[in-house]
C-alpha positions as CSV (number, residue, x, y, z in Angstrom):
1,M,53.8,179.2,33.8
2,K,57.5,180.0,34.1
3,L,59.7,177.4,35.7
4,S,62.5,178.5,37.9
5,R,66.1,177.5,37.3
6,E,66.2,175.1,40.2
7,I,63.2,173.2,39.0
8,K,64.6,172.9,35.5
9,T,67.9,171.7,37.0
10,G,66.1,169.0,39.1
11,I,64.1,167.8,36.1
12,I,67.3,167.4,34.0
13,V,69.1,165.5,36.9
14,V,66.2,163.1,37.4
15,A,65.9,162.6,33.6
16,G,69.6,161.9,33.4
17,I,69.4,159.4,36.3
18,V,66.5,157.6,34.6
19,A,68.3,157.5,31.3
20,F,71.4,156.2,32.9
21,I,69.5,153.4,34.6
22,F,67.7,152.4,31.4
23,G,70.9,152.6,29.4
24,L,72.8,150.5,31.9
25,S,70.1,147.9,31.9
26,Y,70.1,147.8,28.1
27,L,73.9,147.6,27.9
28,K,73.9,144.8,30.5
29,S,71.5,142.7,28.4
30,S,73.1,143.6,25.1
31,P,76.1,141.6,23.9
32,L,77.6,144.4,22.0
33,F,79.9,145.5,24.8
34,E,80.4,142.1,26.5
35,N,82.4,139.0,25.5
36,N,79.3,136.8,25.5
37,K,77.2,134.7,23.1
38,T,73.4,134.7,23.1
39,F,71.6,131.4,22.7
40,Y,67.9,130.4,22.8
41,A,66.1,127.4,24.1
42,V,62.4,126.5,23.8
43,Y,60.5,124.8,26.7
44,D,56.9,123.7,27.2
45,D,57.1,124.7,30.9
46,V,60.0,126.5,32.7
47,G,58.7,125.6,36.2
48,G,59.2,129.1,37.7
49,L,62.5,130.0,36.0
50,Q,63.4,133.6,36.5
51,P,65.5,136.0,34.4
52,G,69.0,136.4,36.0
53,T,69.2,132.7,36.8
54,I,72.8,131.4,36.5
55,V,73.7,129.3,33.5
56,S,76.4,126.7,34.2
57,I,78.5,124.1,32.3
58,N,79.6,121.1,34.4
59,G,78.7,123.1,37.6
60,F,80.7,126.2,36.6
61,N,78.9,129.5,36.1
62,V,79.3,130.7,32.5
63,G,76.3,133.1,32.0
64,N,72.7,133.8,33.0
65,V,69.2,133.9,31.8
66,T,68.4,137.3,30.3
67,D,64.8,137.0,29.1
68,I,61.8,134.6,29.1
69,G,58.8,135.0,26.9
70,F,56.3,133.3,24.8
71,K,57.6,132.1,21.4
72,D,54.3,132.0,19.6
73,S,50.6,131.3,20.1
74,S,51.3,127.7,20.9
75,G,52.2,128.7,24.5
76,K,55.8,127.5,24.3
77,L,58.3,129.6,26.1
78,L,61.5,131.1,24.6
79,V,64.4,131.4,27.0
80,T,67.3,133.7,26.1
81,L,70.7,132.7,27.5
82,T,74.0,134.6,27.6
83,V,77.0,132.4,27.7
84,S,80.7,133.4,27.9
85,N,82.9,133.0,24.8
86,D,85.6,131.3,26.9
87,F,84.1,127.9,26.3
88,E,83.1,126.5,22.9
89,F,80.8,123.5,22.2
90,S,78.9,122.0,19.3
91,E,75.6,123.3,18.1
92,N,74.1,119.9,19.1
93,S,74.7,120.7,22.8
94,I,71.6,120.7,25.1
95,A,70.2,123.4,27.3
96,E,68.9,121.4,30.3
97,L,66.4,122.8,32.8
98,F,66.8,121.3,36.2
99,D,65.9,121.7,39.9
100,T,68.4,123.5,42.0
101,G,67.1,122.3,45.3
102,I,64.2,120.6,47.1
103,I,62.3,123.8,47.5
104,G,61.8,123.9,43.7
105,G,64.2,126.5,42.3
106,K,65.1,126.1,38.6
107,G,68.4,126.4,36.9
108,V,69.8,126.0,33.3
109,Q,72.9,124.1,32.5
110,I,74.6,123.5,29.1
111,V,75.3,119.9,28.4
112,P,78.2,120.3,26.0
113,V,78.6,118.0,23.0
114,F,81.9,117.6,21.2
115,D,81.4,116.2,17.8
116,E,82.2,117.1,14.2
117,A,79.2,119.4,13.9
118,P,79.8,123.2,13.6
119,K,80.5,125.1,16.8
120,A,77.5,126.9,18.4
121,E,77.4,130.6,17.4
122,S,75.6,133.5,19.0
123,G,71.9,133.5,18.0
124,D,71.6,129.7,17.7
125,T,68.7,127.8,19.3
126,L,70.0,124.9,21.3
127,Q,68.2,121.7,21.9
128,S,66.2,121.8,25.1
129,K,65.6,119.2,27.8
130,I,63.9,119.2,31.2
131,K,65.6,117.0,33.8
132,P,63.1,115.5,36.3
133,G,63.5,116.9,39.8
134,I,63.5,115.0,43.0
135,T,59.8,115.5,43.5
136,E,59.0,114.2,40.0
137,L,61.3,111.2,40.5
138,V,59.7,110.4,43.8
139,Q,56.3,110.8,42.3
140,Q,57.2,108.5,39.4
141,K,58.5,105.9,41.9
142,L,55.6,106.3,44.2
143,T,52.8,106.2,41.6
144,P,53.2,102.5,40.8
145,L,53.5,101.8,44.6
146,Q,50.4,103.8,45.2
147,L,48.5,101.8,42.6
148,K,49.7,98.6,44.2
149,V,48.7,99.7,47.7
150,E,45.3,100.8,46.4
151,G,44.9,97.4,44.7
152,A,46.0,95.6,47.9
153,V,43.6,97.6,50.0
154,S,40.8,96.9,47.6
155,N,41.6,93.2,47.6
156,A,41.8,93.2,51.4
157,D,38.4,94.9,51.5
158,S,37.0,92.2,49.2
159,L,38.6,89.5,51.2
160,L,37.2,90.8,54.5
161,M,33.8,91.1,53.0
162,N,34.0,87.5,51.8
163,V,35.3,86.4,55.2
164,N,32.4,88.2,56.9
165,Q,30.0,86.5,54.6
166,I,31.5,83.1,55.3
167,L,31.8,83.6,59.1
168,D,28.2,83.3,60.0
169,E,27.1,82.4,63.5
170,P,27.3,78.5,63.1
171,T,30.8,78.8,61.5
172,K,32.0,81.1,64.3
173,K,30.8,78.5,66.9
174,Q,32.6,75.7,65.0
175,L,35.8,77.8,64.9
176,K,35.5,78.4,68.6
177,Q,35.1,74.7,69.2
178,T,38.0,74.0,66.9
179,I,40.2,76.4,68.8
180,V,39.2,74.8,72.1
181,S,40.1,71.4,70.7
182,L,43.4,72.7,69.5
183,N,44.1,74.0,72.9
184,E,43.3,70.6,74.5
185,L,45.5,68.9,71.9
186,V,48.4,71.3,72.7
187,K,47.9,70.5,76.4
188,S,48.0,66.8,75.6
189,F,51.2,67.2,73.6
190,K,52.7,69.2,76.4
191,G,51.8,66.4,78.9
192,S,53.3,63.8,76.6
193,A,56.4,65.9,76.2
194,D,56.7,66.2,80.0
195,N,56.3,62.5,80.4
196,L,58.9,61.9,77.7
197,N,61.3,64.3,79.5
198,V,60.8,62.4,82.7
199,L,61.4,59.1,81.0
200,L,64.6,60.4,79.4
201,D,65.8,61.7,82.7
202,N,65.1,58.4,84.4
203,N,66.8,56.3,81.7
204,K,69.7,58.7,81.0
205,M,72.3,56.2,82.1
206,Q,70.8,53.4,80.0
207,L,70.5,55.7,77.0
208,D,74.1,56.7,77.4
209,S,75.2,53.1,77.6
210,S,73.1,52.2,74.5
211,L,74.7,55.0,72.6
212,K,78.1,53.9,73.6
213,N,77.3,50.3,72.5
214,V,76.1,51.7,69.2
215,S,79.3,53.5,68.9
216,H,81.3,50.3,69.6
217,I,79.2,48.4,67.1
218,T,79.8,51.0,64.5
219,S,83.5,50.9,65.2
220,N,83.5,47.1,64.9
221,F,81.7,47.3,61.6
222,S,84.2,49.8,60.4
223,K,87.0,47.4,61.4
224,L,85.2,44.5,59.7
225,S,84.8,46.6,56.6
226,D,88.5,47.4,56.6
227,S,89.3,43.7,57.1
228,L,87.1,42.8,54.2
229,A,88.7,45.5,52.1
230,N,92.2,44.2,52.9
231,S,91.4,40.5,52.5
232,D,91.3,40.5,48.7
233,L,87.6,39.7,48.6
234,G,87.7,40.3,44.9
235,G,90.3,37.6,44.3
236,T,88.3,35.2,46.5
237,L,85.2,35.9,44.5
238,A,87.1,35.4,41.3
239,E,88.3,32.0,42.5
240,F,84.8,31.1,43.6
241,Q,83.5,32.0,40.1
242,T,86.2,29.8,38.5
243,T,85.2,26.9,40.8
244,V,81.5,27.3,40.0
245,G,82.4,27.4,36.3
246,K,84.3,24.2,36.6
247,L,81.5,22.5,38.6
248,N,79.0,23.6,35.9
249,G,81.3,22.0,33.3
250,I,81.4,18.8,35.2
251,L,77.6,18.8,35.6
252,E,77.2,19.5,31.9
253,K,79.4,16.5,31.0
254,I,77.4,14.3,33.4
255,E,74.2,15.5,31.8
256,K,75.6,14.7,28.4
257,G,76.5,11.2,29.6
258,E,80.3,11.7,29.4
259,G,82.6,9.9,31.9
260,S,81.7,7.3,34.5
261,L,79.2,9.4,36.3
262,G,77.6,10.5,33.1
263,K,77.3,6.9,31.9
264,L,75.9,5.9,35.2
265,H,73.4,8.8,35.0
266,K,72.3,8.1,31.4
267,D,72.7,4.2,31.1
268,D,69.8,2.6,33.0
269,A,71.1,-0.9,32.3
270,L,74.4,-0.2,34.0
271,Y,72.6,1.2,36.9
272,N,70.4,-1.9,37.1
273,N,73.4,-4.2,36.8
274,L,75.1,-2.4,39.7
275,A,71.9,-2.5,41.7
276,E,71.6,-6.3,41.0
277,A,75.2,-6.9,41.8
278,S,74.8,-5.0,45.1
279,R,71.7,-7.0,46.0
280,E,73.4,-10.3,45.2
281,L,76.4,-9.3,47.2
282,D,74.2,-8.4,50.1
283,L,72.5,-11.8,49.8
284,L,75.8,-13.5,49.7
285,L,77.1,-11.8,52.8
286,Q,73.8,-12.5,54.6
287,D,73.9,-16.1,53.6
288,F,77.5,-16.4,54.6
289,R,76.7,-14.9,58.0
290,L,73.7,-17.2,58.6
291,N,75.1,-20.4,57.0
292,P,78.8,-20.4,57.3
293,K,79.0,-24.2,56.9
294,R,77.8,-23.8,53.4
295,Y,81.1,-22.1,52.5
296,V,83.6,-23.4,55.2
297,N,83.8,-27.1,56.4
298,V,86.9,-27.9,58.4
299,S,87.8,-31.5,59.4
300,V,90.2,-31.5,62.3
301,F,90.9,-35.2,62.6
302,G,90.5,-36.3,59.0
303,K,86.9,-37.1,59.2
304,K,84.9,-37.2,56.0
305,Q,83.4,-33.9,55.1
306,K,79.6,-33.9,55.5
307,E,77.5,-32.7,52.8
308,Y,75.8,-29.4,53.3
309,T,72.0,-29.5,53.9
310,L,70.0,-26.4,53.1
311,P,68.2,-25.3,56.3
312,E,64.5,-24.7,56.3
313,N,63.3,-21.1,56.1
314,D,66.6,-19.9,54.8
315,P,66.5,-16.0,55.2
316,A,68.7,-15.6,52.1
317,E,66.4,-17.6,50.0
318,Q,63.4,-15.7,51.4
319,Q,65.0,-12.4,50.6
320,D,65.8,-13.6,47.1
321,S,62.2,-14.6,46.5
322,I,60.9,-11.2,47.7
323,Q,63.3,-9.3,45.5
324,Q,62.3,-11.4,42.5
325,K,58.6,-10.7,43.1
326,E,59.4,-6.9,43.4
327,N,61.2,-7.0,40.0
328,R,58.2,-8.7,38.4
């Protein structure tokens, strides 16, 4: 079959367009004609990462993802990244996979490390890291809370079951009676409170007067305390202690028999002599009162003094006899 010139021309044009498209795609992904470096990163799960996704450093776009494929039979994924040569970083830098939004889009950012390690060169495999997204963080936070809520619900169910087992019909009746009694008690308290309010209202003037008296008493006590504080109570107590000490010394000397009082306290013979002398003096005074002629005899006209005759039943003599019997 002989093809016409137009058909041949059309085939050549279509083939040229297809070749141009494939060549452009190849040159776009090839670093030979671009000022880019190619890096690799290995992930267990890329979470829907697509080729052409932008690669950033500190939020600035420096490249894109050119290819994603399986690394080996282990199922790990090898991601190819192209990064501009305008920014250099250490080979210990990290290619971090992160969520670009709440919807679930993924992006790759280079976390640069600046240390003494060699600079990252094209063809190096960077360390990889997956940054938890908002959904994963919420799930991590909510999982313990969910477990706690489930445990609380389970405990509540067990508690309700136990309460249902305890609250049988007799117990329910007793609870109802208790509630009725509590209501009556509350009513009684309310009545008492009303009565107390009435009592307070009726005696408001007296209560105010009593409170004022208490205030005056408190003020007087305050003044008394100030007076005591200013009256040198410490000095008075010190003098009192000195006086008590001296009195104790005197009593101690008396107890030892020192001094007149001590001798009188310790010497029984002296005490007896004083008692005997006091008794005799008492008899003498009594006899002088009852029998003055025994001691005084006055002769006015020079008459001869009569001799004194002891009267019968002399009280002084009787008192002397009684005292002598008591001494025996």
